[in-house]
N, C-alpha and C positions, 0 to 999 in steps of 0.2 A: 449137923444134920446130914444124913445120907440122901443122895439123889434117888428118886424112884427109878425103877427100870425104864418106864416110859420117858421120863424127863431126860435120863441119861442118853437114851437112843436118839431123842430129838436133838439134843445138844451135839452129839457126835455127827449126826447126819448134817446138821446145819454147818458145823465146822468143816467137814469134808467138802461140802458144797462151796463154801467160801474159798477153800484151798484150790479146788478145781477151777473156779472162776478166775482167781488171780493167776494161776498158771496158764490157763487158756488165753487170757487177755495179754499175757506177757510177751508173746511172740517168740519165746524161747524154743529152740529145737529140742523137744523132749516128748516123752510118751507118758500118758496118764492111763491108769487102769483102776477101775473100781469094781471089785468083785467080792461078793459075800461080806460087804462091810469093811473091806480092807482097801485103802487107797494107796496105790504105788505110783510114785513119780520117779521116772527114770530120765536122767539128764544125758546130754550128748556124750560126756566122758565116761558114762557107765555108772556113775554114782546114783544111788537111790535114796529116796525118803519113803519109808513105809509107815503109814498111819493105820493103826488097828485098835479096835475097841476091846477092852477087857471087862466084860460085863460083870463077873463076880466081884471085881474090885472097884467097879465104876470109874475106871481110868481109861484115858486115851494114851496109847503107847506109840512112840516114834522110834523106829529103827533106822540108823544111819551108819555110815562108815565109822563115825566117831563113837558109836555105842548105842545102847538102848536107853530110852528115857521114858519115864512114867509121869503122866500129868493128871492131877486132880482138878476138878472144876470148883472154883471159888464163887459161890453164889452171890456173895456180897459184892464182889468186884466184877462179876460176870466175865471171868477169864480162866483159861487153863494155865496151871502153874506146875512146874516140875517138882516132884516130891523130894528130890535130892539136892537140887541147886537153887530152887525158887525162881529160876528163869522162866519167863512167860513163853508159852508155845509160839506166839507171834514173833517174839524176839529170836528164838532159836531157829525157827524156820527161815526167817529173814537172813540170819547169820550163815546158816548152812547153805542156803540157796546162793547167796553171794559168794561164798567160798567155792562152790562148785561151778558157778557160771560167770562170775564177775559182774553180775547184774544185781542191783538192789531193787527188790520188790517190796510192796507195802502189804503186810499181812495184819494190819491193825484191827481189821474187822473180826478176827478170830479171838 
């Protein structure tokens, strides 16, 4: 079953808000920018995580130094899952953030 447009936007908005909250509360030296539905997290070393919504595909995309990743929302499990690796968004963001900063943050709420 495909997500409705409204449900999709609600999910992405909620996910981006949790990401912002975790990053804000982390104390990391980083910049966050949310513009036109695109959330960009820039870390001290210049690495970035860019979260954007792909409305026609109902996907949340993550761009990172390691590549581009596309996530579908699993309604049954209430989580974003990578369409190529099955890795959860929460796991990938935690792994990349730790690689960039050396700090382990908890993204389990997304």
